[in-house]
N, CA, C and O atoms as a Tinker XYZ file with bonds, in Angstrom:
   520  protein
     1  N    112.176000  147.420000  133.208000    73     2
     2  CA   113.563000  147.100000  132.860000    64     1     3
     3  C    113.586000  145.790000  132.057000    63     2     4     5
     4  O    112.966000  144.808000  132.464000    81     3
     5  N    114.287000  145.771000  130.937000    73     3     6
     6  CA   114.298000  144.535000  130.125000    64     5     7
     7  C    115.022000  143.401000  130.844000    63     6     8     9
     8  O    116.011000  143.627000  131.542000    81     7
     9  N    114.529000  142.206000  130.670000    73     7    10
    10  CA   115.182000  141.063000  131.268000    64     9    11
    11  C    115.076000  139.875000  130.319000    63    10    12    13
    12  O    114.263000  139.865000  129.395000    81    11
    13  N    115.909000  138.885000  130.568000    73    11    14
    14  CA   115.931000  137.692000  129.731000    64    13    15
    15  C    116.035000  136.479000  130.642000    63    14    16    17
    16  O    116.665000  136.546000  131.698000    81    15
    17  N    115.432000  135.391000  130.249000    73    15    18
    18  CA   115.488000  134.150000  131.022000    64    17    19
    19  C    116.256000  133.102000  130.228000    63    18    20    21
    20  O    116.008000  132.905000  129.039000    81    19
    21  N    117.187000  132.435000  130.895000    73    19    22
    22  CA   117.934000  131.344000  130.278000    64    21    23
    23  C    117.606000  130.066000  131.036000    63    22    24    25
    24  O    117.766000  130.009000  132.255000    81    23
    25  N    117.151000  129.049000  130.329000    73    23    26
    26  CA   116.853000  127.774000  130.974000    64    25    27
    27  C    117.632000  126.666000  130.296000    63    26    28    29
    28  O    117.767000  126.641000  129.073000    81    27
    29  N    118.137000  125.759000  131.096000    73    27    30
    30  CA   118.886000  124.643000  130.549000    64    29    31
    31  C    119.305000  123.700000  131.648000    63    30    32    33
    32  O    118.874000  123.838000  132.793000    81    31
    33  N    120.144000  122.740000  131.306000    73    31    34
    34  CA   120.598000  121.757000  132.276000    64    33    35
    35  C    122.109000  121.811000  132.401000    63    34    36    37
    36  O    122.823000  121.884000  131.401000    81    35
    37  N    122.591000  121.775000  133.635000    73    35    38
    38  CA   124.035000  121.817000  133.862000    64    37    39
    39  C    124.647000  120.436000  134.030000    63    38    40    41
    40  O    125.846000  120.262000  133.813000    81    39
    41  N    123.837000  119.446000  134.417000    73    39    42
    42  CA   124.387000  118.103000  134.636000    64    41    43
    43  C    124.401000  117.366000  133.303000    63    42    44    45
    44  O    123.656000  116.411000  133.081000    81    43
    45  N    125.274000  117.845000  132.428000    73    43    46
    46  CA   125.087000  117.625000  130.997000    64    45    47
    47  C    125.453000  116.246000  130.469000    63    46    48    49
    48  O    124.609000  115.568000  129.883000    81    47
    49  N    126.674000  115.828000  130.663000    73    47    50
    50  CA   127.282000  114.876000  129.728000    64    49    51
    51  C    126.536000  113.549000  129.585000    63    50    52    53
    52  O    126.383000  113.065000  128.464000    81    51
    53  N    126.076000  112.956000  130.656000    73    51    54
    54  CA   125.509000  111.611000  130.570000    64    53    55
    55  C    124.005000  111.617000  130.312000    63    54    56    57
    56  O    123.392000  110.552000  130.233000    81    55
    57  N    123.406000  112.783000  130.180000    73    55    58
    58  CA   121.948000  112.845000  130.042000    64    57    59
    59  C    121.545000  113.095000  128.599000    63    58    60    61
    60  O    121.867000  114.133000  128.020000    81    59
    61  N    120.836000  112.129000  128.026000    73    59    62
    62  CA   120.433000  112.268000  126.628000    64    61    63
    63  C    119.378000  113.351000  126.456000    63    62    64    65
    64  O    119.252000  113.923000  125.373000    81    63
    65  N    118.618000  113.642000  127.511000    73    63    66
    66  CA   117.551000  114.629000  127.404000    64    65    67
    67  C    118.072000  116.066000  127.456000    63    66    68    69
    68  O    117.339000  116.999000  127.132000    81    67
    69  N    119.317000  116.248000  127.857000    73    67    70
    70  CA   119.855000  117.607000  127.962000    64    69    71
    71  C    120.132000  118.147000  126.570000    63    70    72    73
    72  O    121.051000  117.689000  125.892000    81    71
    73  N    119.343000  119.113000  126.148000    73    71    74
    74  CA   119.481000  119.641000  124.796000    64    73    75
    75  C    120.100000  121.027000  124.784000    63    74    76    77
    76  O    119.934000  121.775000  123.821000    81    75
    77  N    120.801000  121.369000  125.831000    73    75    78
    78  CA   121.438000  122.680000  125.848000    64    77    79
    79  C    120.601000  123.698000  126.585000    63    78    80    81
    80  O    120.106000  123.428000  127.679000    81    79
    81  N    120.440000  124.867000  125.994000    73    79    82
    82  CA   119.767000  125.964000  126.684000    64    81    83
    83  C    118.744000  126.619000  125.766000    63    82    84    85
    84  O    118.850000  126.559000  124.541000    81    83
    85  N    117.751000  127.246000  126.390000    73    83    86
    86  CA   116.784000  128.057000  125.652000    64    85    87
    87  C    116.767000  129.446000  126.277000    63    86    88    89
    88  O    116.672000  129.586000  127.497000    81    87
    89  N    116.859000  130.455000  125.445000    73    87    90
    90  CA   116.897000  131.833000  125.906000    64    89    91
    91  C    115.590000  132.520000  125.522000    63    90    92    93
    92  O    115.190000  132.512000  124.358000    81    91
    93  N    114.935000  133.111000  126.511000    73    91    94
    94  CA   113.675000  133.831000  126.279000    64    93    95
    95  C    113.876000  135.307000  126.550000    63    94    96    97
    96  O    114.655000  135.682000  127.426000    81    95
    97  N    113.173000  136.153000  125.798000    73    95    98
    98  CA   113.094000  137.566000  126.138000    64    97    99
    99  C    114.036000  138.487000  125.402000    63    98   100   101
   100  O    114.052000  139.688000  125.670000    81    99
   101  N    114.831000  137.954000  124.472000    73    99   102
   102  CA   115.721000  138.829000  123.717000    64   101   103
   103  C    114.978000  139.474000  122.558000    63   102   104   105
   104  O    114.026000  138.911000  122.016000    81   103
   105  N    115.432000  140.664000  122.190000    73   103   106
   106  CA   114.890000  141.313000  121.002000    64   105   107
   107  C    115.478000  140.642000  119.761000    63   106   108   109
   108  O    116.461000  139.905000  119.839000    81   107
   109  N    114.853000  140.915000  118.617000    73   107   110
   110  CA   115.245000  140.256000  117.362000    64   109   111
   111  C    116.728000  140.454000  117.038000    63   110   112   113
   112  O    117.422000  139.500000  116.685000    81   111
   113  N    117.208000  141.690000  117.158000    73   111   114
   114  CA   118.614000  141.933000  116.826000    64   113   115
   115  C    119.545000  141.290000  117.854000    63   114   116   117
   116  O    120.645000  140.860000  117.506000    81   115
   117  N    119.120000  141.220000  119.107000    73   115   118
   118  CA   119.933000  140.558000  120.136000    64   117   119
   119  C    120.007000  139.065000  119.877000    63   118   120   121
   120  O    121.057000  138.450000  120.064000    81   119
   121  N    118.886000  138.474000  119.444000    73   119   122
   122  CA   118.907000  137.047000  119.101000    64   121   123
   123  C    119.893000  136.785000  117.972000    63   122   124   125
   124  O    120.659000  135.822000  118.018000    81   123
   125  N    119.872000  137.641000  116.964000    73   123   126
   126  CA   120.770000  137.460000  115.817000    64   125   127
   127  C    122.233000  137.551000  116.238000    63   126   128   129
   128  O    123.061000  136.757000  115.792000    81   127
   129  N    122.551000  138.522000  117.098000    73   127   130
   130  CA   123.928000  138.694000  117.568000    64   129   131
   131  C    124.378000  137.461000  118.355000    63   130   132   133
   132  O    125.484000  136.961000  118.150000    81   131
   133  N    123.531000  136.979000  119.246000    73   131   134
   134  CA   123.888000  135.830000  120.074000    64   133   135
   135  C    124.094000  134.577000  119.231000    63   134   136   137
   136  O    125.073000  133.854000  119.422000    81   135
   137  N    123.180000  134.316000  118.302000    73   135   138
   138  CA   123.297000  133.135000  117.441000    64   137   139
   139  C    124.574000  133.197000  116.613000    63   138   140   141
   140  O    125.308000  132.214000  116.516000    81   139
   141  N    124.833000  134.353000  116.019000    73   139   142
   142  CA   126.030000  134.509000  115.183000    64   141   143
   143  C    127.295000  134.303000  116.007000    63   142   144   145
   144  O    128.231000  133.641000  115.558000    81   143
   145  N    127.326000  134.867000  117.213000    73   143   146
   146  CA   128.495000  134.769000  118.087000    64   145   147
   147  C    128.747000  133.328000  118.516000    63   146   148   149
   148  O    129.877000  132.843000  118.452000    81   147
   149  N    127.685000  132.643000  118.955000    73   147   150
   150  CA   127.840000  131.264000  119.417000    64   149   151
   151  C    128.280000  130.347000  118.281000    63   150   152   153
   152  O    129.208000  129.555000  118.444000    81   151
   153  N    127.620000  130.454000  117.141000    73   151   154
   154  CA   127.946000  129.582000  116.020000    64   153   155
   155  C    129.358000  129.814000  115.497000    63   154   156   157
   156  O    130.058000  128.861000  115.154000    81   155
   157  N    129.779000  131.071000  115.435000    73   155   158
   158  CA   131.121000  131.342000  114.916000    64   157   159
   159  C    132.188000  130.888000  115.904000    63   158   160   161
   160  O    133.241000  130.400000  115.494000    81   159
   161  N    131.933000  131.042000  117.195000    73   159   162
   162  CA   132.959000  130.664000  118.166000    64   161   163
   163  C    133.090000  129.149000  118.306000    63   162   164   165
   164  O    134.161000  128.653000  118.656000    81   163
   165  N    132.015000  128.411000  118.038000    73   163   166
   166  CA   132.108000  126.952000  118.117000    64   165   167
   167  C    132.402000  126.321000  116.759000    63   166   168   169
   168  O    132.666000  125.122000  116.671000    81   167
   169  N    132.356000  127.123000  115.709000    73   167   170
   170  CA   132.676000  126.627000  114.382000    64   169   171
   171  C    131.633000  125.693000  113.797000    63   170   172   173
   172  O    131.910000  124.990000  112.825000    81   171
   173  N    130.453000  125.674000  114.363000    73   171   174
   174  CA   129.360000  124.879000  113.820000    64   173   175
   175  C    128.045000  125.473000  114.285000    63   174   176   177
   176  O    128.011000  126.341000  115.157000    81   175
   177  N    126.958000  124.988000  113.686000    73   175   178
   178  CA   125.656000  125.555000  114.007000    64   177   179
   179  C    125.095000  124.913000  115.274000    63   178   180   181
   180  O    124.531000  123.821000  115.224000    81   179
   181  N    125.252000  125.590000  116.400000    73   179   182
   182  CA   124.726000  125.058000  117.658000    64   181   183
   183  C    123.545000  125.865000  118.169000    63   182   184   185
   184  O    122.832000  125.427000  119.073000    81   183
   185  N    123.336000  127.043000  117.594000    73   183   186
   186  CA   122.263000  127.919000  118.076000    64   185   187
   187  C    121.378000  128.339000  116.913000    63   186   188   189
   188  O    121.861000  128.628000  115.818000    81   187
   189  N    120.075000  128.368000  117.169000    73   187   190
   190  CA   119.122000  128.833000  116.160000    64   189   191
   191  C    118.151000  129.803000  116.815000    63   190   192   193
   192  O    117.825000  129.690000  117.997000    81   191
   193  N    117.702000  130.755000  116.016000    73   191   194
   194  CA   116.764000  131.756000  116.496000    64   193   195
   195  C    115.389000  131.476000  115.916000    63   194   196   197
   196  O    115.255000  131.173000  114.731000    81   195
   197  N    114.362000  131.580000  116.761000    73   195   198
   198  CA   112.990000  131.425000  116.295000    64   197   199
   199  C    112.234000  132.726000  116.510000    63   198   200   201
   200  O    111.977000  133.125000  117.646000    81   199
   201  N    111.878000  133.386000  115.411000    73   199   202
   202  CA   111.134000  134.637000  115.526000    64   201   203
   203  C    109.705000  134.396000  115.990000    63   202   204   205
   204  O    109.111000  135.245000  116.656000    81   203
   205  N    109.154000  133.242000  115.638000    73   203   206
   206  CA   107.780000  132.937000  116.041000    64   205   207
   207  C    107.700000  132.772000  117.561000    63   206   208   209
   208  O    106.822000  133.342000  118.210000    81   207
   209  N    108.627000  131.984000  118.121000    73   207   210
   210  CA   108.628000  131.752000  119.571000    64   209   211
   211  C    109.413000  132.817000  120.327000    63   210   212   213
   212  O    109.349000  132.883000  121.554000    81   211
   213  N    110.148000  133.644000  119.601000    73   211   214
   214  CA   111.019000  134.665000  120.201000    64   213   215
   215  C    112.021000  134.038000  121.174000    63   214   216   217
   216  O    112.200000  134.512000  122.296000    81   215
   217  N    112.664000  132.968000  120.720000    73   215   218
   218  CA   113.654000  132.282000  121.545000    64   217   219
   219  C    114.931000  132.053000  120.753000    63   218   220   221
   220  O    114.952000  132.139000  119.525000    81   219
   221  N    115.993000  131.760000  121.491000    73   219   222
   222  CA   117.216000  131.206000  120.905000    64   221   223
   223  C    117.402000  129.834000  121.534000    63   222   224   225
   224  O    117.432000  129.704000  122.758000    81   223
   225  N    117.527000  128.817000  120.700000    73   223   226
   226  CA   117.756000  127.464000  121.201000    64   225   227
   227  C    119.200000  127.057000  120.926000    63   226   228   229
   228  O    119.701000  127.197000  119.810000    81   227
   229  N    119.855000  126.552000  121.965000    73   227   230
   230  CA   121.224000  126.064000  121.839000    64   229   231
   231  C    121.166000  124.549000  121.959000    63   230   232   233
   232  O    120.750000  124.012000  122.986000    81   231
   233  N    121.587000  123.865000  120.898000    73   231   234
   234  CA   121.394000  122.417000  120.846000    64   233   235
   235  C    122.589000  121.631000  121.372000    63   234   236   237
   236  O    122.512000  120.410000  121.512000    81   235
   237  N    123.672000  122.305000  121.658000    73   235   238
   238  CA   124.827000  121.614000  122.226000    64   237   239
   239  C    124.589000  121.385000  123.714000    63   238   240   241
   240  O    124.097000  122.275000  124.408000    81   239
   241  N    124.930000  120.207000  124.205000    73   239   242
   242  CA   124.676000  119.895000  125.615000    64   241   243
   243  C    125.548000  120.720000  126.553000    63   242   244   245
   244  O    126.694000  121.053000  126.252000    81   243
   245  N    124.962000  121.030000  127.692000    73   243   246
   246  CA   125.739000  121.593000  128.794000    64   245   247
   247  C    126.304000  122.983000  128.576000    63   246   248   249
   248  O    127.321000  123.328000  129.178000    81   247
   249  N    125.673000  123.797000  127.730000    73   247   250
   250  CA   126.230000  125.120000  127.471000    64   249   251
   251  C    125.454000  126.238000  128.146000    63   250   252   253
   252  O    125.577000  127.398000  127.753000    81   251
   253  N    124.665000  125.911000  129.147000    73   251   254
   254  CA   123.855000  126.933000  129.807000    64   253   255
   255  C    124.716000  128.068000  130.344000    63   254   256   257
   256  O    124.391000  129.237000  130.138000    81   255
   257  N    125.794000  127.748000  131.021000    73   255   258
   258  CA   126.626000  128.799000  131.606000    64   257   259
   259  C    127.370000  129.579000  130.543000    63   258   260   261
   260  O    127.608000  130.777000  130.700000    81   259
   261  N    127.742000  128.906000  129.455000    73   259   262
   262  CA   128.388000  129.605000  128.350000    64   261   263
   263  C    127.443000  130.665000  127.790000    63   262   264   265
   264  O    127.848000  131.795000  127.517000    81   263
   265  N    126.177000  130.282000  127.624000    73   263   266
   266  CA   125.185000  131.216000  127.096000    64   265   267
   267  C    125.001000  132.402000  128.046000    63   266   268   269
   268  O    124.930000  133.550000  127.606000    81   267
   269  N    124.924000  132.122000  129.342000    73   267   270
   270  CA   124.785000  133.196000  130.332000    64   269   271
   271  C    125.983000  134.143000  130.255000    63   270   272   273
   272  O    125.824000  135.363000  130.299000    81   271
   273  N    127.179000  133.571000  130.140000    73   271   274
   274  CA   128.384000  134.402000  130.037000    64   273   275
   275  C    128.375000  135.264000  128.788000    63   274   276   277
   276  O    128.762000  136.432000  128.830000    81   275
   277  N    127.933000  134.688000  127.675000    73   275   278
   278  CA   127.900000  135.440000  126.423000    64   277   279
   279  C    126.885000  136.574000  126.496000    63   278   280   281
   280  O    127.146000  137.672000  126.005000    81   279
   281  N    125.737000  136.317000  127.101000    73   279   282
   282  CA   124.722000  137.372000  127.245000    64   281   283
   283  C    125.260000  138.527000  128.077000    63   282   284   285
   284  O    124.975000  139.694000  127.809000    81   283
   285  N    126.043000  138.177000  129.092000    73   283   286
   286  CA   126.629000  139.209000  129.937000    64   285   287
   287  C    127.676000  140.009000  129.157000    63   286   288   289
   288  O    127.682000  141.239000  129.195000    81   287
   289  N    128.554000  139.306000  128.456000    73   287   290
   290  CA   129.656000  139.973000  127.762000    64   289   291
   291  C    129.180000  140.721000  126.520000    63   290   292   293
   292  O    129.603000  141.852000  126.279000    81   291
   293  N    128.315000  140.107000  125.741000    73   291   294
   294  CA   127.892000  140.696000  124.467000    64   293   295
   295  C    126.862000  141.799000  124.644000    63   294   296   297
   296  O    126.989000  142.881000  124.072000    81   295
   297  N    125.838000  141.514000  125.444000    73   295   298
   298  CA   124.668000  142.379000  125.462000    64   297   299
   299  C    124.475000  143.118000  126.782000    63   298   300   301
   300  O    123.563000  143.936000  126.900000    81   299
   301  N    125.323000  142.842000  127.780000    73   299   302
   302  CA   125.271000  143.599000  129.022000    64   301   303
   303  C    124.173000  143.191000  129.981000    63   302   304   305
   304  O    123.694000  144.019000  130.757000    81   303
   305  N    123.760000  141.920000  129.946000    73   303   306
   306  CA   122.779000  141.453000  130.921000    64   305   307
   307  C    123.505000  140.906000  132.137000    63   306   308   309
   308  O    124.450000  140.128000  132.007000    81   307
   309  N    123.060000  141.313000  133.319000    73   307   310
   310  CA   123.649000  140.822000  134.565000    64   309   311
   311  C    122.737000  139.778000  135.193000    63   310   312   313
   312  O    121.518000  139.944000  135.219000    81   311
   313  N    123.332000  138.702000  135.699000    73   311   314
   314  CA   122.540000  137.709000  136.431000    64   313   315
   315  C    122.125000  138.310000  137.767000    63   314   316   317
   316  O    122.970000  138.746000  138.549000    81   315
   317  N    120.823000  138.330000  138.023000    73   315   318
   318  CA   120.368000  138.814000  139.324000    64   317   319
   319  C    119.723000  137.718000  140.144000    63   318   320   321
   320  O    119.592000  137.859000  141.360000    81   319
   321  N    119.318000  136.639000  139.516000    73   319   322
   322  CA   118.777000  135.535000  140.305000    64   321   323
   323  C    118.883000  134.250000  139.513000    63   322   324   325
   324  O    118.935000  134.265000  138.284000    81   323
   325  N    118.914000  133.149000  140.219000    73   323   326
   326  CA   118.874000  131.859000  139.557000    64   325   327
   327  C    118.111000  130.895000  140.448000    63   326   328   329
   328  O    118.062000  131.053000  141.668000    81   327
   329  N    117.529000  129.914000  139.826000    73   327   330
   330  CA   116.738000  128.941000  140.592000    64   329   331
   331  C    117.023000  127.557000  140.045000    63   330   332   333
   332  O    117.273000  127.384000  138.852000    81   331
   333  N    116.983000  126.583000  140.924000    73   331   334
   334  CA   117.197000  125.207000  140.503000    64   333   335
   335  C    116.009000  124.360000  140.928000    63   334   336   337
   336  O    115.433000  124.561000  141.997000    81   335
   337  N    115.658000  123.425000  140.085000    73   335   338
   338  CA   114.597000  122.483000  140.431000    64   337   339
   339  C    114.987000  121.134000  139.872000    63   338   340   341
   340  O    115.555000  121.044000  138.784000    81   339
   341  N    114.686000  120.096000  140.608000    73   339   342
   342  CA   114.978000  118.747000  140.133000    64   341   343
   343  C    113.710000  118.154000  139.531000    63   342   344   345
   344  O    112.650000  118.163000  140.157000    81   343
   345  N    113.829000  117.649000  138.328000    73   343   346
   346  CA   112.685000  116.969000  137.748000    64   345   347
   347  C    112.670000  115.536000  138.258000    63   346   348   349
   348  O    113.624000  115.086000  138.892000    81   347
   349  N    111.586000  114.824000  137.980000    73   347   350
   350  CA   111.492000  113.458000  138.481000    64   349   351
   351  C    112.462000  112.517000  137.774000    63   350   352   353
   352  O    112.651000  111.382000  138.214000    81   351
   353  N    113.077000  112.971000  136.688000    73   351   354
   354  CA   114.096000  112.156000  136.017000    64   353   355
   355  C    115.485000  112.468000  136.574000    63   354   356   357
   356  O    116.496000  112.079000  135.990000    81   355
   357  N    115.526000  113.166000  137.694000    73   355   358
   358  CA   116.784000  113.534000  138.339000    64   357   359
   359  C    117.643000  114.405000  137.431000    63   358   360   361
   360  O    118.872000  114.338000  137.452000    81   359
   361  N    116.974000  115.209000  136.648000    73   359   362
   362  CA   117.673000  116.111000  135.738000    64   361   363
   363  C    117.649000  117.500000  136.351000    63   362   364   365
   364  O    116.604000  117.983000  136.786000    81   363
   365  N    118.791000  118.124000  136.381000    73   363   366
   366  CA   118.889000  119.442000  136.986000    64   365   367
   367  C    118.436000  120.481000  135.979000    63   366   368   369
   368  O    119.044000  120.633000  134.919000    81   367
   369  N    117.388000  121.184000  136.302000    73   367   370
   370  CA   116.914000  122.256000  135.434000    64   369   371
   371  C    117.282000  123.575000  136.079000    63   370   372   373
   372  O    116.887000  123.849000  137.213000    81   371
   373  N    118.030000  124.385000  135.371000    73   371   374
   374  CA   118.521000  125.620000  135.941000    64   373   375
   375  C    117.994000  126.785000  135.130000    63   374   376   377
   376  O    118.092000  126.782000  133.903000    81   375
   377  N    117.439000  127.776000  135.798000    73   375   378
   378  CA   117.016000  128.971000  135.092000    64   377   379
   379  C    117.729000  130.176000  135.685000    63   378   380   381
   380  O    117.857000  130.302000  136.903000    81   379
   381  N    118.184000  131.043000  134.821000    73   379   382
   382  CA   118.835000  132.274000  135.229000    64   381   383
   383  C    117.974000  133.439000  134.768000    63   382   384   385
   384  O    117.488000  133.447000  133.637000    81   383
   385  N    117.787000  134.412000  135.629000    73   383   386
   386  CA   117.122000  135.640000  135.222000    64   385   387
   387  C    118.178000  136.729000  135.137000    63   386   388   389
   388  O    118.912000  136.972000  136.095000    81   387
   389  N    118.248000  137.381000  133.984000    73   387   390
   390  CA   119.240000  138.415000  133.772000    64   389   391
   391  C    118.540000  139.723000  133.461000    63   390   392   393
   392  O    117.559000  139.754000  132.719000    81   391
   393  N    119.051000  140.803000  134.034000    73   391   394
   394  CA   118.485000  142.120000  133.778000    64   393   395
   395  C    119.494000  142.967000  133.018000    63   394   396   397
   396  O    120.700000  142.881000  133.245000    81   395
   397  N    118.980000  143.775000  132.123000    73   395   398
   398  CA   119.834000  144.667000  131.341000    64   397   399
   399  C    120.415000  145.736000  132.246000    63   398   400   401
   400  O    119.692000  146.372000  133.013000    81   399
   401  N    121.716000  145.932000  132.156000    73   399   402
   402  CA   122.341000  147.013000  132.907000    64   401   403
   403  C    121.889000  148.338000  132.327000    63   402   404   405
   404  O    121.735000  148.471000  131.113000    81   403
   405  N    121.677000  149.314000  133.189000    73   403   406
   406  CA   121.262000  150.627000  132.716000    64   405   407
   407  C    122.379000  151.621000  132.952000    63   406   408   409
   408  O    123.002000  151.632000  134.014000    81   407
   409  N    122.629000  152.453000  131.961000    73   407   410
   410  CA   123.602000  153.525000  132.118000    64   409   411
   411  C    124.996000  153.013000  132.408000    63   410   412   413
   412  O    125.414000  151.984000  131.875000    81   411
   413  N    125.713000  153.731000  133.252000    73   411   414
   414  CA   127.098000  153.388000  133.565000    64   413   415
   415  C    127.224000  152.942000  135.014000    63   414   416   417
   416  O    128.288000  153.075000  135.617000    81   415
   417  N    126.158000  152.421000  135.564000    73   415   418
   418  CA   126.209000  152.036000  136.981000    64   417   419
   419  C    127.173000  150.870000  137.183000    63   418   420   421
   420  O    127.394000  150.063000  136.280000    81   419
   421  N    127.732000  150.802000  138.368000    73   419   422
   422  CA   128.724000  149.771000  138.663000    64   421   423
   423  C    128.034000  148.461000  139.011000    63   422   424   425
   424  O    126.807000  148.379000  139.061000    81   423
   425  N    128.851000  147.435000  139.250000    73   423   426
   426  CA   128.284000  146.134000  139.622000    64   425   427
   427  C    127.603000  146.167000  140.984000    63   426   428   429
   428  O    126.835000  145.263000  141.317000    81   427
   429  N    127.875000  147.189000  141.765000    73   427   430
   430  CA   127.275000  147.261000  143.088000    64   429   431
   431  C    125.864000  147.806000  143.083000    63   430   432   433
   432  O    125.257000  147.955000  144.144000    81   431
   433  N    125.328000  148.108000  141.908000    73   431   434
   434  CA   123.997000  148.695000  141.868000    64   433   435
   435  C    122.932000  147.674000  142.235000    63   434   436   437
   436  O    123.120000  146.468000  142.077000    81   435
   437  N    121.834000  148.173000  142.718000    73   435   438
   438  CA   120.760000  147.284000  143.157000    64   437   439
   439  C    119.586000  147.387000  142.211000    63   438   440   441
   440  O    119.261000  148.469000  141.721000    81   439
   441  N    118.952000  146.259000  141.958000    73   439   442
   442  CA   117.752000  146.250000  141.130000    64   441   443
   443  C    116.498000  146.195000  141.990000    63   442   444   445
   444  O    115.395000  146.017000  141.474000    81   443
   445  N    116.663000  146.345000  143.286000    73   443   446
   446  CA   115.517000  146.271000  144.167000    64   445   447
   447  C    115.093000  144.846000  144.462000    63   446   448   449
   448  O    114.007000  144.612000  144.993000    81   447
   449  N    115.945000  143.897000  144.121000    73   447   450
   450  CA   115.631000  142.503000  144.413000    64   449   451
   451  C    116.363000  142.089000  145.672000    63   450   452   453
   452  O    117.488000  142.527000  145.916000    81   451
   453  N    115.737000  141.259000  146.461000    73   451   454
   454  CA   116.406000  140.791000  147.669000    64   453   455
   455  C    117.218000  139.556000  147.328000    63   454   456   457
   456  O    116.814000  138.735000  146.505000    81   455
   457  N    118.347000  139.440000  147.963000    73   455   458
   458  CA   119.223000  138.290000  147.758000    64   457   459
   459  C    119.449000  137.624000  149.104000    63   458   460   461
   460  O    119.466000  138.286000  150.141000    81   459
   461  N    119.622000  136.321000  149.079000    73   459   462
   462  CA   119.965000  135.641000  150.327000    64   461   463
   463  C    121.379000  136.045000  150.738000    63   462   464   465
   464  O    122.114000  136.653000  149.960000    81   463
   465  N    121.743000  135.704000  151.951000    73   463   466
   466  CA   123.021000  136.171000  152.464000    64   465   467
   467  C    124.196000  135.630000  151.657000    63   466   468   469
   468  O    125.286000  136.202000  151.693000    81   467
   469  N    123.986000  134.530000  150.926000    73   467   470
   470  CA   125.095000  133.960000  150.170000    64   469   471
   471  C    125.226000  134.585000  148.792000    63   470   472   473
   472  O    126.176000  134.283000  148.069000    81   471
   473  N    124.281000  135.463000  148.406000    73   471   474
   474  CA   124.349000  136.094000  147.093000    64   473   475
   475  C    124.451000  137.601000  147.252000    63   474   476   477
   476  O    123.535000  138.246000  147.763000    81   475
   477  N    125.565000  138.152000  146.812000    73   475   478
   478  CA   125.708000  139.599000  146.821000    64   477   479
   479  C    124.986000  140.162000  145.600000    63   478   480   481
   480  O    124.559000  139.410000  144.725000    81   479
   481  N    124.852000  141.478000  145.543000    73   479   482
   482  CA   124.094000  142.071000  144.440000    64   481   483
   483  C    124.796000  141.874000  143.103000    63   482   484   485
   484  O    124.151000  141.948000  142.058000    81   483
   485  N    126.112000  141.623000  143.113000    73   483   486
   486  CA   126.779000  141.296000  141.855000    64   485   487
   487  C    126.993000  139.784000  141.780000    63   486   488   489
   488  O    128.109000  139.306000  141.577000    81   487
   489  N    125.890000  139.043000  141.951000    73   487   490
   490  CA   125.973000  137.589000  142.130000    64   489   491
   491  C    126.381000  136.851000  140.867000    63   490   492   493
   492  O    126.608000  135.642000  140.922000    81   491
   493  N    126.484000  137.540000  139.711000    73   491   494
   494  CA   126.869000  136.784000  138.515000    64   493   495
   495  C    128.259000  136.179000  138.649000    63   494   496   497
   496  O    128.548000  135.165000  138.014000    81   495
   497  N    129.120000  136.774000  139.456000    73   495   498
   498  CA   130.472000  136.238000  139.543000    64   497   499
   499  C    130.495000  134.884000  140.234000    63   498   500   501
   500  O    131.298000  134.028000  139.864000    81   499
   501  N    129.630000  134.663000  141.239000    73   499   502
   502  CA   129.640000  133.340000  141.843000    64   501   503
   503  C    128.619000  132.403000  141.209000    63   502   504   505
   504  O    128.764000  131.186000  141.327000    81   503
   505  N    127.592000  132.926000  140.540000    73   503   506
   506  CA   126.630000  132.041000  139.904000    64   505   507
   507  C    127.283000  131.276000  138.764000    63   506   508   509
   508  O    127.104000  130.062000  138.655000    81   507
   509  N    128.029000  131.959000  137.920000    73   507   510
   510  CA   128.541000  131.300000  136.720000    64   509   511
   511  C    129.694000  130.354000  136.995000    63   510   512   513
   512  O    130.197000  129.720000  136.068000    81   511
   513  N    130.134000  130.238000  138.262000    73   511   514
   514  CA   131.179000  129.281000  138.559000    64   513   515
   515  C    130.651000  128.078000  139.299000    63   514   516   517
   516  O    131.439000  127.311000  139.852000    81   515
   517  N    129.329000  127.881000  139.333000    73   515   518
   518  CA   128.758000  126.721000  140.020000    64   517   519
   519  C    129.246000  125.429000  139.424000    63   518   520
   520  O    128.863000  124.353000  139.883000    81   519
């Protein structure tokens, strides 16, 4: 099943090192759609696609959740897990793993992943409001 990883920092505003988000695992046409959508909606060039690295880099600070939301709305990826780790610079690094929805299944479908009791199988609704 295709999946994509989004990494970035949510504790954005006061941190000079927070460079936005990096998206891994999208196909070439998906990268183009995401970059075009983000840049047009913000009215400036905030996202670039790298075919060599197969990534989309978002250079605007603190847009990790925006990117996750756009991937869900535009391309149909659902958040199935997220992880947080603190670096030694006290910077919050957040990674989201998103899986492509298959067919017409509802949000209640299972990907065979276990979730803690605080995360239901349609955990994107509470993840993106952190």
